[in-house]
Backbone as XML, in Angstrom:
<?xml version="1.0"?>
<chain id="A" units="angstrom">
  <residue number="1" name="GLN">
    <atom name="N" x="0.867" y="-1.197" z="-0.030"/>
    <atom name="CA" x="-0.020" y="0.019" z="0.010"/>
    <atom name="C" x="0.875" y="1.272" z="0.005"/>
  </residue>
  <residue number="2" name="VAL">
    <atom name="N" x="0.263" y="2.370" z="-0.334"/>
    <atom name="CA" x="0.970" y="3.650" z="-0.379"/>
    <atom name="C" x="0.478" y="4.563" z="0.715"/>
  </residue>
  <residue number="3" name="GLN">
    <atom name="N" x="1.365" y="5.252" z="1.374"/>
    <atom name="CA" x="1.001" y="6.200" z="2.409"/>
    <atom name="C" x="1.511" y="7.651" z="1.912"/>
  </residue>
  <residue number="4" name="LEU">
    <atom name="N" x="0.730" y="8.599" z="2.245"/>
    <atom name="CA" x="1.095" y="10.014" z="1.846"/>
    <atom name="C" x="1.127" y="10.899" z="3.116"/>
  </residue>
  <residue number="5" name="VAL">
    <atom name="N" x="2.111" y="11.680" z="3.225"/>
    <atom name="CA" x="2.246" y="12.663" z="4.354"/>
    <atom name="C" x="2.468" y="14.007" z="3.821"/>
  </residue>
  <residue number="6" name="GLU">
    <atom name="N" x="1.597" y="14.948" z="4.109"/>
    <atom name="CA" x="1.722" y="16.315" z="3.679"/>
    <atom name="C" x="2.378" y="17.140" z="4.685"/>
  </residue>
  <residue number="7" name="SER">
    <atom name="N" x="3.066" y="18.214" z="4.252"/>
    <atom name="CA" x="3.666" y="19.205" z="5.159"/>
    <atom name="C" x="3.557" y="20.566" z="4.453"/>
  </residue>
  <residue number="8" name="GLY">
    <atom name="N" x="3.772" y="21.619" z="5.280"/>
    <atom name="CA" x="3.568" y="22.985" z="4.805"/>
    <atom name="C" x="2.199" y="23.459" z="5.165"/>
  </residue>
  <residue number="9" name="GLY">
    <atom name="N" x="1.682" y="24.484" z="4.533"/>
    <atom name="CA" x="0.403" y="25.037" z="4.875"/>
    <atom name="C" x="0.545" y="26.009" z="5.981"/>
  </residue>
  <residue number="10" name="GLY">
    <atom name="N" x="-0.633" y="26.587" z="6.302"/>
    <atom name="CA" x="-0.687" y="27.608" z="7.317"/>
    <atom name="C" x="-1.318" y="28.902" z="6.865"/>
  </residue>
  <residue number="11" name="LEU">
    <atom name="N" x="-0.835" y="30.031" z="7.349"/>
    <atom name="CA" x="-1.427" y="31.307" z="7.033"/>
    <atom name="C" x="-0.516" y="32.111" z="6.122"/>
  </residue>
  <residue number="12" name="ALA">
    <atom name="N" x="-1.011" y="32.681" z="5.087"/>
    <atom name="CA" x="-0.275" y="33.528" z="4.147"/>
    <atom name="C" x="-1.112" y="34.777" z="3.851"/>
  </residue>
  <residue number="13" name="GLN">
    <atom name="N" x="-0.398" y="35.828" z="3.517"/>
    <atom name="CA" x="-1.108" y="37.057" z="3.132"/>
    <atom name="C" x="-1.435" y="37.043" z="1.704"/>
  </residue>
  <residue number="14" name="PRO">
    <atom name="N" x="-2.469" y="37.788" z="1.212"/>
    <atom name="CA" x="-2.740" y="37.899" z="-0.165"/>
    <atom name="C" x="-1.500" y="38.410" z="-0.922"/>
  </residue>
  <residue number="15" name="GLY">
    <atom name="N" x="-1.204" y="37.753" z="-2.051"/>
    <atom name="CA" x="-0.051" y="38.094" z="-2.789"/>
    <atom name="C" x="1.210" y="37.367" z="-2.353"/>
  </residue>
  <residue number="16" name="GLY">
    <atom name="N" x="1.098" y="36.636" z="-1.295"/>
    <atom name="CA" x="2.254" y="35.916" z="-0.720"/>
    <atom name="C" x="2.478" y="34.576" z="-1.432"/>
  </residue>
  <residue number="17" name="SER">
    <atom name="N" x="3.448" y="33.811" z="-0.831"/>
    <atom name="CA" x="3.772" y="32.531" z="-1.437"/>
    <atom name="C" x="3.805" y="31.499" z="-0.358"/>
  </residue>
  <residue number="18" name="MET">
    <atom name="N" x="3.681" y="30.259" z="-0.734"/>
    <atom name="CA" x="3.678" y="29.099" z="0.179"/>
    <atom name="C" x="4.027" y="27.885" z="-0.599"/>
  </residue>
  <residue number="19" name="ARG">
    <atom name="N" x="4.685" y="26.938" z="0.065"/>
    <atom name="CA" x="5.029" y="25.683" z="-0.665"/>
    <atom name="C" x="4.522" y="24.520" z="0.205"/>
  </residue>
  <residue number="20" name="LEU">
    <atom name="N" x="3.853" y="23.582" z="-0.415"/>
    <atom name="CA" x="3.381" y="22.430" z="0.155"/>
    <atom name="C" x="4.214" y="21.246" z="-0.302"/>
  </residue>
  <residue number="21" name="SER">
    <atom name="N" x="4.442" y="20.293" z="0.545"/>
    <atom name="CA" x="5.148" y="19.118" z="0.205"/>
    <atom name="C" x="4.407" y="17.839" z="0.579"/>
  </residue>
  <residue number="22" name="CYS">
    <atom name="N" x="4.615" y="16.810" z="-0.183"/>
    <atom name="CA" x="3.944" y="15.508" z="0.045"/>
    <atom name="C" x="4.995" y="14.371" z="-0.160"/>
  </residue>
  <residue number="23" name="ALA">
    <atom name="N" x="5.088" y="13.523" z="0.789"/>
    <atom name="CA" x="6.064" y="12.443" z="0.663"/>
    <atom name="C" x="5.326" y="11.148" z="0.651"/>
  </residue>
  <residue number="24" name="ALA">
    <atom name="N" x="5.620" y="10.293" z="-0.309"/>
    <atom name="CA" x="4.999" y="8.994" z="-0.427"/>
    <atom name="C" x="5.928" y="7.880" z="0.119"/>
  </residue>
  <residue number="25" name="SER">
    <atom name="N" x="5.294" y="6.867" z="0.658"/>
    <atom name="CA" x="6.020" y="5.716" z="1.117"/>
    <atom name="C" x="5.170" y="4.432" z="0.868"/>
  </residue>
  <residue number="26" name="GLY">
    <atom name="N" x="5.913" y="3.325" z="0.903"/>
    <atom name="CA" x="5.180" y="2.082" z="0.663"/>
    <atom name="C" x="5.532" y="1.603" z="-0.755"/>
  </residue>
  <residue number="27" name="ARG">
    <atom name="N" x="4.511" y="1.138" z="-1.507"/>
    <atom name="CA" x="4.666" y="0.630" z="-2.867"/>
    <atom name="C" x="4.742" y="1.755" z="-3.875"/>
  </residue>
  <residue number="28" name="ILE">
    <atom name="N" x="5.903" y="2.423" z="-3.815"/>
    <atom name="CA" x="6.097" y="3.607" z="-4.597"/>
    <atom name="C" x="6.020" y="3.301" z="-6.133"/>
  </residue>
  <residue number="29" name="SER">
    <atom name="N" x="6.517" y="2.167" z="-6.525"/>
    <atom name="CA" x="6.601" y="1.879" z="-7.909"/>
    <atom name="C" x="5.218" y="1.659" z="-8.583"/>
  </residue>
  <residue number="30" name="SER">
    <atom name="N" x="4.192" y="1.534" z="-7.749"/>
    <atom name="CA" x="2.881" y="1.446" z="-8.296"/>
    <atom name="C" x="2.193" y="2.738" z="-8.573"/>
  </residue>
  <residue number="31" name="ILE">
    <atom name="N" x="2.829" y="3.857" z="-8.278"/>
    <atom name="CA" x="2.240" y="5.172" z="-8.423"/>
    <atom name="C" x="2.477" y="5.717" z="-9.865"/>
  </residue>
  <residue number="32" name="ASN">
    <atom name="N" x="1.463" y="6.170" z="-10.470"/>
    <atom name="CA" x="1.510" y="6.758" z="-11.745"/>
    <atom name="C" x="1.345" y="8.303" z="-11.603"/>
  </residue>
  <residue number="33" name="VAL">
    <atom name="N" x="0.245" y="8.754" z="-11.088"/>
    <atom name="CA" x="-0.072" y="10.149" z="-10.930"/>
    <atom name="C" x="0.050" y="10.585" z="-9.526"/>
  </residue>
  <residue number="34" name="MET">
    <atom name="N" x="0.638" y="11.743" z="-9.285"/>
    <atom name="CA" x="0.609" y="12.397" z="-7.964"/>
    <atom name="C" x="0.238" y="13.813" z="-8.126"/>
  </residue>
  <residue number="35" name="GLY">
    <atom name="N" x="-0.439" y="14.365" z="-7.139"/>
    <atom name="CA" x="-0.752" y="15.768" z="-7.260"/>
    <atom name="C" x="-1.527" y="16.275" z="-6.087"/>
  </residue>
  <residue number="36" name="TRP">
    <atom name="N" x="-2.135" y="17.429" z="-6.286"/>
    <atom name="CA" x="-2.841" y="18.161" z="-5.241"/>
    <atom name="C" x="-4.270" y="18.505" z="-5.535"/>
  </residue>
  <residue number="37" name="TYR">
    <atom name="N" x="-5.141" y="18.357" z="-4.595"/>
    <atom name="CA" x="-6.521" y="18.760" z="-4.657"/>
    <atom name="C" x="-6.812" y="19.697" z="-3.498"/>
  </residue>
  <residue number="38" name="ARG">
    <atom name="N" x="-7.894" y="20.399" z="-3.586"/>
    <atom name="CA" x="-8.256" y="21.228" z="-2.448"/>
    <atom name="C" x="-9.775" y="21.260" z="-2.204"/>
  </residue>
  <residue number="39" name="GLN">
    <atom name="N" x="-10.160" y="21.556" z="-0.990"/>
    <atom name="CA" x="-11.551" y="21.632" z="-0.656"/>
    <atom name="C" x="-11.804" y="22.851" z="0.264"/>
  </residue>
  <residue number="40" name="ALA">
    <atom name="N" x="-12.503" y="23.788" z="-0.262"/>
    <atom name="CA" x="-12.838" y="25.007" z="0.470"/>
    <atom name="C" x="-14.107" y="24.735" z="1.270"/>
  </residue>
  <residue number="41" name="PRO">
    <atom name="N" x="-14.336" y="25.476" z="2.332"/>
    <atom name="CA" x="-15.553" y="25.267" z="3.147"/>
    <atom name="C" x="-16.797" y="25.360" z="2.285"/>
  </residue>
  <residue number="42" name="GLY">
    <atom name="N" x="-17.674" y="24.403" z="2.401"/>
    <atom name="CA" x="-18.931" y="24.374" z="1.728"/>
    <atom name="C" x="-18.829" y="24.030" z="0.265"/>
  </residue>
  <residue number="43" name="LYS">
    <atom name="N" x="-17.658" y="23.695" z="-0.226"/>
    <atom name="CA" x="-17.504" y="23.349" z="-1.627"/>
    <atom name="C" x="-16.983" y="21.937" z="-1.826"/>
  </residue>
  <residue number="44" name="GLN">
    <atom name="N" x="-17.071" y="21.446" z="-3.052"/>
    <atom name="CA" x="-16.566" y="20.148" z="-3.384"/>
    <atom name="C" x="-15.069" y="20.157" z="-3.560"/>
  </residue>
  <residue number="45" name="ARG">
    <atom name="N" x="-14.465" y="19.026" z="-3.317"/>
    <atom name="CA" x="-13.039" y="18.918" z="-3.526"/>
    <atom name="C" x="-12.727" y="19.062" z="-5.039"/>
  </residue>
  <residue number="46" name="GLU">
    <atom name="N" x="-11.699" y="19.812" z="-5.343"/>
    <atom name="CA" x="-11.336" y="20.034" z="-6.783"/>
    <atom name="C" x="-9.896" y="19.797" z="-7.020"/>
  </residue>
  <residue number="47" name="LEU">
    <atom name="N" x="-9.586" y="19.532" z="-8.284"/>
    <atom name="CA" x="-8.186" y="19.349" z="-8.708"/>
    <atom name="C" x="-7.425" y="20.738" z="-8.650"/>
  </residue>
  <residue number="48" name="VAL">
    <atom name="N" x="-6.206" y="20.706" z="-8.156"/>
    <atom name="CA" x="-5.365" y="21.856" z="-8.296"/>
    <atom name="C" x="-4.293" y="21.642" z="-9.312"/>
  </residue>
  <residue number="49" name="ALA">
    <atom name="N" x="-3.543" y="20.586" z="-9.132"/>
    <atom name="CA" x="-2.448" y="20.255" z="-10.120"/>
    <atom name="C" x="-2.066" y="18.825" z="-9.924"/>
  </residue>
  <residue number="50" name="VAL">
    <atom name="N" x="-1.819" y="18.147" z="-11.038"/>
    <atom name="CA" x="-1.309" y="16.788" z="-10.971"/>
    <atom name="C" x="-0.203" y="16.560" z="-11.990"/>
  </residue>
  <residue number="51" name="LYS">
    <atom name="N" x="0.635" y="15.572" z="-11.737"/>
    <atom name="CA" x="1.696" y="15.256" z="-12.611"/>
    <atom name="C" x="1.899" y="13.759" z="-12.727"/>
  </residue>
  <residue number="52" name="THR">
    <atom name="N" x="2.022" y="13.277" z="-13.957"/>
    <atom name="CA" x="2.171" y="11.838" z="-14.132"/>
    <atom name="C" x="3.677" y="11.458" z="-13.988"/>
  </residue>
  <residue number="53" name="ARG">
    <atom name="N" x="3.911" y="10.197" z="-13.916"/>
    <atom name="CA" x="5.304" y="9.727" z="-13.828"/>
    <atom name="C" x="6.046" y="10.087" z="-15.057"/>
  </residue>
  <residue number="54" name="GLY">
    <atom name="N" x="5.331" y="10.214" z="-16.161"/>
    <atom name="CA" x="5.966" y="10.553" z="-17.435"/>
    <atom name="C" x="6.235" y="12.013" z="-17.593"/>
  </residue>
  <residue number="55" name="GLY">
    <atom name="N" x="5.709" y="12.853" z="-16.660"/>
    <atom name="CA" x="6.007" y="14.271" z="-16.730"/>
    <atom name="C" x="4.844" y="15.107" z="-17.183"/>
  </residue>
  <residue number="56" name="SER">
    <atom name="N" x="3.756" y="14.591" z="-17.619"/>
    <atom name="CA" x="2.612" y="15.375" z="-18.009"/>
    <atom name="C" x="1.970" y="16.012" z="-16.853"/>
  </residue>
  <residue number="57" name="THR">
    <atom name="N" x="1.536" y="17.280" z="-17.022"/>
    <atom name="CA" x="0.922" y="18.045" z="-15.937"/>
    <atom name="C" x="-0.459" y="18.525" z="-16.334"/>
  </residue>
  <residue number="58" name="ASN">
    <atom name="N" x="-1.306" y="18.784" z="-15.311"/>
    <atom name="CA" x="-2.616" y="19.303" z="-15.527"/>
    <atom name="C" x="-2.888" y="20.238" z="-14.341"/>
  </residue>
  <residue number="59" name="TYR">
    <atom name="N" x="-3.302" y="21.504" z="-14.746"/>
    <atom name="CA" x="-3.573" y="22.483" z="-13.754"/>
    <atom name="C" x="-5.015" y="22.969" z="-13.842"/>
  </residue>
  <residue number="60" name="SER">
    <atom name="N" x="-5.559" y="23.300" z="-12.692"/>
    <atom name="CA" x="-6.863" y="23.989" z="-12.686"/>
    <atom name="C" x="-6.659" y="25.383" z="-13.307"/>
  </residue>
  <residue number="61" name="ASP">
    <atom name="N" x="-7.654" y="25.824" z="-14.096"/>
    <atom name="CA" x="-7.548" y="27.160" z="-14.710"/>
    <atom name="C" x="-7.348" y="28.225" z="-13.606"/>
  </residue>
  <residue number="62" name="SER">
    <atom name="N" x="-7.931" y="28.005" z="-12.462"/>
    <atom name="CA" x="-7.874" y="29.060" z="-11.413"/>
    <atom name="C" x="-6.474" y="29.264" z="-10.839"/>
  </residue>
  <residue number="63" name="VAL">
    <atom name="N" x="-5.571" y="28.273" z="-11.079"/>
    <atom name="CA" x="-4.205" y="28.405" z="-10.542"/>
    <atom name="C" x="-3.097" y="28.520" z="-11.599"/>
  </residue>
  <residue number="64" name="LYS">
    <atom name="N" x="-3.467" y="28.347" z="-12.865"/>
    <atom name="CA" x="-2.466" y="28.450" z="-13.923"/>
    <atom name="C" x="-1.724" y="29.796" z="-13.902"/>
  </residue>
  <residue number="65" name="GLY">
    <atom name="N" x="-0.403" y="29.659" z="-13.960"/>
    <atom name="CA" x="0.395" y="30.847" z="-13.917"/>
    <atom name="C" x="0.796" y="31.326" z="-12.496"/>
  </residue>
  <residue number="66" name="ARG">
    <atom name="N" x="0.155" y="30.739" z="-11.516"/>
    <atom name="CA" x="0.483" y="31.066" z="-10.123"/>
    <atom name="C" x="1.056" y="29.921" z="-9.327"/>
  </residue>
  <residue number="67" name="PHE">
    <atom name="N" x="0.554" y="28.730" z="-9.599"/>
    <atom name="CA" x="1.054" y="27.547" z="-8.902"/>
    <atom name="C" x="1.897" y="26.698" z="-9.820"/>
  </residue>
  <residue number="68" name="THR">
    <atom name="N" x="2.883" y="26.044" z="-9.240"/>
    <atom name="CA" x="3.693" y="25.099" z="-10.025"/>
    <atom name="C" x="3.864" y="23.819" z="-9.244"/>
  </residue>
  <residue number="69" name="ILE">
    <atom name="N" x="3.660" y="22.697" z="-9.946"/>
    <atom name="CA" x="3.835" y="21.352" z="-9.339"/>
    <atom name="C" x="5.203" y="20.809" z="-9.663"/>
  </residue>
  <residue number="70" name="PHE">
    <atom name="N" x="5.877" y="20.313" z="-8.644"/>
    <atom name="CA" x="7.149" y="19.664" z="-8.839"/>
    <atom name="C" x="7.093" y="18.259" z="-8.284"/>
  </residue>
  <residue number="71" name="ARG">
    <atom name="N" x="7.559" y="17.348" z="-9.083"/>
    <atom name="CA" x="7.539" y="15.963" z="-8.636"/>
    <atom name="C" x="8.996" y="15.366" z="-8.811"/>
  </residue>
  <residue number="72" name="ASN">
    <atom name="N" x="9.474" y="14.855" z="-7.682"/>
    <atom name="CA" x="10.757" y="14.180" z="-7.680"/>
    <atom name="C" x="10.562" y="12.672" z="-7.468"/>
  </residue>
  <residue number="73" name="ILE">
    <atom name="N" x="10.621" y="11.900" z="-8.554"/>
    <atom name="CA" x="10.336" y="10.475" z="-8.469"/>
    <atom name="C" x="11.433" y="9.784" z="-7.643"/>
  </residue>
  <residue number="74" name="GLY">
    <atom name="N" x="12.642" y="10.314" z="-7.683"/>
    <atom name="CA" x="13.789" y="9.632" z="-7.057"/>
    <atom name="C" x="13.570" y="9.619" z="-5.487"/>
  </residue>
  <residue number="75" name="VAL">
    <atom name="N" x="12.937" y="10.640" z="-4.934"/>
    <atom name="CA" x="12.754" y="10.726" z="-3.482"/>
    <atom name="C" x="11.253" y="10.636" z="-3.134"/>
  </residue>
  <residue number="76" name="ASN">
    <atom name="N" x="10.436" y="10.360" z="-4.180"/>
    <atom name="CA" x="9.010" y="10.112" z="-3.976"/>
    <atom name="C" x="8.257" y="11.269" z="-3.316"/>
  </residue>
  <residue number="77" name="THR">
    <atom name="N" x="8.500" y="12.459" z="-3.869"/>
    <atom name="CA" x="7.824" y="13.617" z="-3.352"/>
    <atom name="C" x="7.103" y="14.387" z="-4.462"/>
  </residue>
  <residue number="78" name="VAL">
    <atom name="N" x="6.110" y="15.138" z="-4.000"/>
    <atom name="CA" x="5.470" y="16.059" z="-4.911"/>
    <atom name="C" x="5.208" y="17.323" z="-4.164"/>
  </residue>
  <residue number="79" name="ASP">
    <atom name="N" x="5.684" y="18.468" z="-4.694"/>
    <atom name="CA" x="5.556" y="19.799" z="-4.059"/>
    <atom name="C" x="4.643" y="20.646" z="-4.871"/>
  </residue>
  <residue number="80" name="LEU">
    <atom name="N" x="3.986" y="21.623" z="-4.182"/>
    <atom name="CA" x="3.199" y="22.585" z="-4.870"/>
    <atom name="C" x="3.659" y="23.966" z="-4.408"/>
  </residue>
  <residue number="81" name="GLN">
    <atom name="N" x="4.293" y="24.703" z="-5.328"/>
    <atom name="CA" x="4.685" y="26.044" z="-5.113"/>
    <atom name="C" x="3.514" y="26.988" z="-5.414"/>
  </residue>
  <residue number="82" name="MET">
    <atom name="N" x="3.094" y="27.718" z="-4.484"/>
    <atom name="CA" x="1.933" y="28.609" z="-4.671"/>
    <atom name="C" x="2.389" y="30.069" z="-4.525"/>
  </residue>
  <residue number="83" name="ASN">
    <atom name="N" x="2.248" y="30.811" z="-5.572"/>
    <atom name="CA" x="2.617" y="32.248" z="-5.630"/>
    <atom name="C" x="1.382" y="33.037" z="-5.893"/>
  </residue>
  <residue number="84" name="SER">
    <atom name="N" x="1.498" y="34.351" z="-5.587"/>
    <atom name="CA" x="0.395" y="35.292" z="-5.817"/>
    <atom name="C" x="-0.904" y="34.750" z="-5.194"/>
  </residue>
  <residue number="85" name="LEU">
    <atom name="N" x="-0.811" y="34.331" z="-3.989"/>
    <atom name="CA" x="-2.002" y="33.729" z="-3.342"/>
    <atom name="C" x="-3.123" y="34.737" z="-3.147"/>
  </residue>
  <residue number="86" name="LYS">
    <atom name="N" x="-4.316" y="34.134" z="-3.300"/>
    <atom name="CA" x="-5.539" y="34.941" z="-3.204"/>
    <atom name="C" x="-6.400" y="34.428" z="-2.082"/>
  </residue>
  <residue number="87" name="PRO">
    <atom name="N" x="-7.254" y="35.194" z="-1.484"/>
    <atom name="CA" x="-8.167" y="34.677" z="-0.450"/>
    <atom name="C" x="-8.972" y="33.455" z="-0.903"/>
  </residue>
  <residue number="88" name="GLU">
    <atom name="N" x="-9.315" y="33.396" z="-2.142"/>
    <atom name="CA" x="-10.053" y="32.304" z="-2.686"/>
    <atom name="C" x="-9.231" y="31.022" z="-2.786"/>
  </residue>
  <residue number="89" name="ASP">
    <atom name="N" x="-7.939" y="31.071" z="-2.547"/>
    <atom name="CA" x="-7.198" y="29.879" z="-2.458"/>
    <atom name="C" x="-7.241" y="29.207" z="-1.127"/>
  </residue>
  <residue number="90" name="THR">
    <atom name="N" x="-7.929" y="29.798" z="-0.149"/>
    <atom name="CA" x="-8.091" y="29.232" z="1.181"/>
    <atom name="C" x="-8.846" y="27.941" z="1.111"/>
  </residue>
  <residue number="91" name="ALA">
    <atom name="N" x="-8.257" y="26.869" z="1.606"/>
    <atom name="CA" x="-8.895" y="25.523" z="1.546"/>
    <atom name="C" x="-7.966" y="24.557" z="2.311"/>
  </residue>
  <residue number="92" name="VAL">
    <atom name="N" x="-8.528" y="23.351" z="2.455"/>
    <atom name="CA" x="-7.664" y="22.265" z="2.886"/>
    <atom name="C" x="-7.088" y="21.619" z="1.627"/>
  </residue>
  <residue number="93" name="TYR">
    <atom name="N" x="-5.808" y="21.454" z="1.587"/>
    <atom name="CA" x="-5.105" y="20.902" z="0.426"/>
    <atom name="C" x="-4.746" y="19.452" z="0.699"/>
  </residue>
  <residue number="94" name="TYR">
    <atom name="N" x="-5.107" y="18.616" z="-0.269"/>
    <atom name="CA" x="-4.839" y="17.191" z="-0.111"/>
    <atom name="C" x="-3.906" y="16.719" z="-1.178"/>
  </residue>
  <residue number="95" name="CYS">
    <atom name="N" x="-3.010" y="15.889" z="-0.750"/>
    <atom name="CA" x="-2.120" y="15.125" z="-1.681"/>
    <atom name="C" x="-2.787" y="13.868" z="-2.116"/>
  </residue>
  <residue number="96" name="LYS">
    <atom name="N" x="-2.666" y="13.570" z="-3.404"/>
    <atom name="CA" x="-3.338" y="12.334" z="-3.899"/>
    <atom name="C" x="-2.368" y="11.550" z="-4.818"/>
  </residue>
  <residue number="97" name="ALA">
    <atom name="N" x="-2.423" y="10.273" z="-4.686"/>
    <atom name="CA" x="-1.681" y="9.428" z="-5.581"/>
    <atom name="C" x="-2.588" y="8.427" z="-6.267"/>
  </residue>
  <residue number="98" name="GLU">
    <atom name="N" x="-2.314" y="8.168" z="-7.505"/>
    <atom name="CA" x="-3.146" y="7.173" z="-8.334"/>
    <atom name="C" x="-2.186" y="6.136" z="-8.791"/>
  </residue>
  <residue number="99" name="THR">
    <atom name="N" x="-2.528" y="4.874" z="-8.528"/>
    <atom name="CA" x="-1.671" y="3.800" z="-8.949"/>
    <atom name="C" x="-2.030" y="3.317" z="-10.385"/>
  </residue>
  <residue number="100" name="TYR">
    <atom name="N" x="-1.171" y="2.535" z="-10.935"/>
    <atom name="CA" x="-1.445" y="1.981" z="-12.303"/>
    <atom name="C" x="-2.627" y="1.044" z="-12.318"/>
  </residue>
  <residue number="101" name="LEU">
    <atom name="N" x="-2.989" y="0.568" z="-11.137"/>
    <atom name="CA" x="-4.193" y="-0.355" z="-11.045"/>
    <atom name="C" x="-5.437" y="0.492" z="-10.794"/>
  </residue>
  <residue number="102" name="GLY">
    <atom name="N" x="-5.342" y="1.752" z="-10.717"/>
    <atom name="CA" x="-6.535" y="2.571" z="-10.558"/>
    <atom name="C" x="-6.918" y="2.832" z="-9.107"/>
  </residue>
  <residue number="103" name="LEU">
    <atom name="N" x="-6.033" y="2.600" z="-8.169"/>
    <atom name="CA" x="-6.296" y="2.902" z="-6.770"/>
    <atom name="C" x="-6.019" y="4.350" z="-6.531"/>
  </residue>
  <residue number="104" name="HIS">
    <atom name="N" x="-6.877" y="5.021" z="-5.736"/>
    <atom name="CA" x="-6.659" y="6.434" z="-5.361"/>
    <atom name="C" x="-6.315" y="6.495" z="-3.825"/>
  </residue>
  <residue number="105" name="ILE">
    <atom name="N" x="-5.225" y="7.117" z="-3.545"/>
    <atom name="CA" x="-4.804" y="7.193" z="-2.143"/>
    <atom name="C" x="-4.719" y="8.697" z="-1.809"/>
  </residue>
  <residue number="106" name="TRP">
    <atom name="N" x="-5.302" y="9.083" z="-0.648"/>
    <atom name="CA" x="-5.296" y="10.466" z="-0.203"/>
    <atom name="C" x="-4.499" y="10.684" z="1.050"/>
  </residue>
  <residue number="107" name="GLY">
    <atom name="N" x="-3.886" y="11.859" z="1.134"/>
    <atom name="CA" x="-3.268" y="12.215" z="2.386"/>
    <atom name="C" x="-4.312" y="12.790" z="3.296"/>
  </residue>
  <residue number="108" name="LYS">
    <atom name="N" x="-3.965" y="13.164" z="4.510"/>
    <atom name="CA" x="-4.932" y="13.659" z="5.478"/>
    <atom name="C" x="-5.305" y="15.132" z="5.238"/>
  </residue>
  <residue number="109" name="GLY">
    <atom name="N" x="-4.527" y="15.824" z="4.458"/>
    <atom name="CA" x="-4.829" y="17.212" z="4.193"/>
    <atom name="C" x="-4.075" y="18.161" z="5.061"/>
  </residue>
  <residue number="110" name="THR">
    <atom name="N" x="-3.806" y="19.346" z="4.490"/>
    <atom name="CA" x="-3.156" y="20.433" z="5.285"/>
    <atom name="C" x="-3.905" y="21.721" z="4.947"/>
  </residue>
  <residue number="111" name="PRO">
    <atom name="N" x="-4.276" y="22.518" z="6.000"/>
    <atom name="CA" x="-5.016" y="23.697" z="5.725"/>
    <atom name="C" x="-4.149" y="24.850" z="5.316"/>
  </residue>
  <residue number="112" name="VAL">
    <atom name="N" x="-4.679" y="25.617" z="4.304"/>
    <atom name="CA" x="-4.081" y="26.854" z="3.805"/>
    <atom name="C" x="-5.061" y="27.981" z="3.959"/>
  </residue>
  <residue number="113" name="THR">
    <atom name="N" x="-4.644" y="29.042" z="4.634"/>
    <atom name="CA" x="-5.554" y="30.209" z="4.787"/>
    <atom name="C" x="-4.824" y="31.417" z="4.266"/>
  </residue>
  <residue number="114" name="VAL">
    <atom name="N" x="-5.441" y="32.126" z="3.346"/>
    <atom name="CA" x="-4.921" y="33.342" z="2.771"/>
    <atom name="C" x="-5.779" y="34.535" z="3.270"/>
  </residue>
  <residue number="115" name="SER">
    <atom name="N" x="-5.164" y="35.303" z="4.106"/>
    <atom name="CA" x="-5.941" y="36.399" z="4.705"/>
    <atom name="C" x="-4.949" y="37.454" z="5.160"/>
  </residue>
  <residue number="116" name="SER">
    <atom name="N" x="-5.411" y="38.700" z="5.170"/>
    <atom name="CA" x="-4.558" y="39.784" z="5.696"/>
    <atom name="C" x="-4.938" y="40.073" z="7.162"/>
  </residue>
</chain>
């Protein structure tokens, strides 16, 4: 099985930056896609950014040009660099891994609050 542990998060000011990290352990070789989702209060969980083992990326339109996903397959991590943060970026951010067999594994989530 695969386990995911997120770090980072907290409070940032509008226009500021923050970096989230996620470390995977367990059956690492089974992971194809890794990335980040978020869930704001009262809203559904949504994709933020994901990256395949082959390097393909997919970003939500709302974060394009502001957020960048980095994946290091050698150390089994995926980071999310968030710049030009907006109050509407406030949410719990979840790391997610998808295996080649179609299993979806979620981290516990880390809260991000953007406020002055």
